[in-house]
N, C-alpha and C positions, 0 to 999 in steps of 0.2 A: 461109229464110222458111216460116212454116207456115200453112197454110189448114185449118181444123177447127172441130169445133162440141164442147161438152160438155153433157153430158145424162145421164139416168137416174140420179136421185139416189134409192138405195135404202136405207131406214130399216131397218137391222139389229137394233135395239134403241133403247130409249128415249134413251140418252143416247149412242150412236154413230151413224156415218152412212159411207157410201162414196158417193164422187163419180167416174163413170167419163167419160174424155174420150179421143177420138180425133182424131189428126191426119193429113193426108196430106201429105207433102211435094211443095212447089212448087219449079219451077225460078227461081231468082234469081241476079243478078249482084250483085258486088260483095263486099267483105268490111272486116274490122276487123284493122287492123295494128297490135299493139302494139310499141312502141319504146322503149328506154331505160326498163328496169325499175328501175333504180336499183341502187346498193349500198351498202356500209358506207362512211363516210369514209375513204379510205387512208390518211389522217394519224393516223387511230385504232387503232393496232394490234392494241388488245383488243377491238374492236368485235365485236358478235352478227352473224353472217350467217345471215338467215331466207332460205329457198327462195322467191327475189321470181319473177314472172312471172304468166302467165295461166293462169288454172285454168277448166275448163268441165265440163260434166255436171255442171250445179247444180240444186239444189232449195231451196227457201225455205217458211217458215210463220210464221204470226203467231197467237197464242192469247190469250184471255181468260178466266180461269177462270170468270167470272161470265155470260159469254156477252153483255156489252155491246156487244161488237162481233163480225164474222162470223169465224169461226176458218178458217183456209184453209191448206193446204199443197200442194207437188208441184213437179215437176221443170218447169223452164224451158227449153224449145228454144231454143237459140242463145245462151243468156243465158254472159256471160263475167264472171268477176272477176280484176282484175288489180291485184297487189301491188308496190308498190316503196318502197324503202327509203332515207332518209336519217339517216346515222348512227343514232340509238337509235330513231328513228321509223318507223313504217310507215302508209303511207296504201293504202286499199283503194277500189277503184273497182267499182262492180258494176253493171252495164248489163244489166237486165233483158229478158226477151222482148219486151217492146215497145219497147226501145232507150232507155228512159230510165237515166240514171245514178244511183246512189246512192253518195255517197264518206263515207268515214269515217276518221278517224286513231286510230292506236293507238301504244303505247310499248311497245317489245320488253321483255320480261322475262328470257326465255331465247332460245337461237336457233330455238325452235319455239313459243312463246307470246308474247302481248302483251295489254295491257290497254287498253280504250278509253280514250283522253285527247285532250281534257279530256273531262268528263261532262257531261250536257246536251245531245250531239249528236242531231241529228233524225232518226228512222227512220219513213220513211212505208211504205204497204201497207195500211195497217188501214181498215177500211170497215164503216159501221152502217147500219142501217135504220131509216128514221121511218115507223112505220106508221101510217096516218092512217085506215084503215076495211080492211074484208074484201078478200083478192084481192090479186093483183100490181098491178094498176093504182091501189093505194093505198099502194105501199111505194115509199118515195124513200131511194134510197142516197145515202150521205154518206161524204166522207172523213176519215181522223183519222190523227192523227200522235202518236209515241212521244218524249216526250224522255227520253233513256237515261240514267237513274242510273248503270249501269253496263254493262260488257260486256268480251267475251273473244275472243282469235282463235287457235287452235291450228291445227297442222299435225301430219301422222301420215301416212307414206307414200304420199305424195303427193296428200293431200286436206287441205282447209281445213275447219275448222269454224268459225262465227262465231255468238255469240249476245250477246243484248241483254235488257235488264229496265228496267222505267220506266212512268213514267204515261202511256197514251194517250188522247188528248182530241180530241173532234170537235164541229163545231157541227152539231146535228140540223135545223137550218131551222125547217120549223113544230112541231119536237118541242125538248125542253129539250137543252141541250147535255151530252154524256157524257165523265166522267172516271174511268178505273178503271185499276189496276195490269193490265201487259200483259207478254207476250214476245215475242220474234222470233228466229228462228234462220236459217241459211244453210249448205248444205254443197255444196262442189264438189269432187269427187273423182277429177278428172282433170287433173292439175299435174304441175310438175317433179318428178323425184326429186331425192333427197336423201341425202347420206351418213347412217348409222344416226345418232340421236342419243344422246347419252351417258345411258345409263339410270339413274345414279346419284342416289339421291333427295337433294332438298337437306337441308343440317344447319343447323340442326335440323328434324326432319322435322314440317312443320305439322299440326296437328289438325283436322281437317275437320268439319263438323256432322253428326255419324253419327245415326242414328235412323231413325224412320219417316217418310215423306213421303207427301202426296196427289199424285196425277200424272196426266196427260194425256198420252195418246200422239198423234203425227202421222207417219202413213206416206206416202211417195211412191214411186211403183213406174212405171218406163219400160221398155215391150217393143216391141221391132220386129217384126211379124211380116206376113208375106204383103205387102209394101210399105207397111204402115201402121204409123204409131206410135202405140200404145197408152198412155194415161196414166192412172193410178188413185189416188186419195187416200182415205185412210181413217184410222181411229183411236178411240181410246175415253178415257174421263174417269175411271174408277173402278178402276184399276190398284193393286195393293199392292206398295209400293216400300221396300225397307229398305238402308240404307248402312251397312257396317262398316269399320272401319280395324285394322291390324296393322301398325304401324311404317310403311313408305312404300307398302305394298299396301292397296287400297281394293277391298271385295267389295260388288257391286250385286246384290240379288235383287227380279226385278218378276215378278207374278203377277197372276191374276185380270184379266188384259184378255183380251179376245176376238182382239185382233187382234195381238199380241205378247207374248211372254214372254221372259225372260234371267235367267242367273246367269252375272255376269260379272266380270273383275278390271281393274282400273286401277292404273297406278302414278303416284305423286305427284309431280308435276312442278314445281309452284308453290303457294302458298299457297291458291288458288283454282283451279287446272286439274290435271288427270292425263289420262295417255294410255292407250289400251286396250293390254291384253297379247296378245300374237301367239296366234293358232291359235284362235281363239275363233267362236262362232256367237251365233245368236238363231232361237227359234222364231216362224214367221210363217207366213201363207197366201200363195200365188202371187197369188191374186186374176186373174190373166192366164193363157192367151189370152181374150182376150172375142171371141165369134162368136156368129153367130144360131142354131147347131145346140146348142149347150149352155152352161149356164153356166159362169163362170170357178172354177177348183179353189180350195175354200176349208179343206181340210183343213190341218192344221198340218204344216209342212215346215221343214227348216233352212237357214239363210243363213249361209254362210260369211263372218265379218266380215272386212273388208279393212283397214278405218282406223275409230278410234273416239277419241271425246274426252267427258270430264267437265268442266263447268264450271261454278262458282259465281258468281252476279252477286247480290249484295246477298243478298234472301232466297229467290231462285229458283235451283234447280239444273237443269241441261241435260246428258242423257246422250244423244250423237248417235253413230249408226253409220252404216256404208254398206258395201256390198258387191255381188256378183252371185249369184244363185242358179246352180247346177252342175248337172252332168247326172244327178245323183240326184234332182233334184225334177221336176216337170210343167211347169216354165217355164224351162228351161235359157238362160240368158243374162239375164234378167228383172233390171235395176237397182233396187236398194233403198235408200232413205235414211229412216231411222227417228229420231225426236228424242223423248225425253220431258223433259215439262216439269212441273217438280216445287216443291212447297212444304211446308215444314215442317210436320208436325202438330203 
């Protein structure tokens, strides 16, 4: 159980922002017991076996490129993603920090990847604002939902990455209804371990949509210091992204974003997914610890990447990475989840 507050929204540049949140742990009783995580049908000797079970330490985000809805992201304390398998089908139940359950169905494509099936499943969590005048008292929030036209779920090194793309719609009440392309993502990086997957590329190797993309970044940070959980959300929307391919190796180059930069390699796993190569890193700032004595560090530092995924959902490309800052940084132990949401130029 978390009690806390969010505040101090700092405008760092015209197209970017940082949201700082603090939470103080409170004593609570009870728990959530996960049973019967599911397994492949024993009668199917060739069934794929996905690493099912409970995944925690989750962050998620929502984004619309035109700002029709509020863009938000962050770690959600106490959230749990539970995966269950029945034959070639994979069910995903996500219980968010408010205890609300979000359920999705996927079809396995490999032992570490799955695609949303059927299309058209509902993704909630989007919020719009009906502005009827000057000042907060004249801003009326309203909920919106996405009908996901495509989605993917991948596993890498104990982490699960989920992405959705589709059309988000909301009834603005006194304002006109809003309908716009949108994206949503989820990362839970504390889950069951699995035997290393086969790194062989599919044959024939599928061709990815290479070239330049327009991207926005969403970064979530969690840091525990002096008995206080610190949460920071940040991101930009003017990065330069290039995707190139040589056989089954994908190279990502992302620059000109004041919050994150990377040159990374991914290995093709299916026609729409790729997993991060090992031993990689990203460049970003700590943004924690937050104290009254000094501002948090903003200098670029190195994040060792523990897991990552590249997913293409229709015309939207997602690059997600997670890891923890190490002793060489000014925020040793800070957990980071970063996602790039990109569309072809």
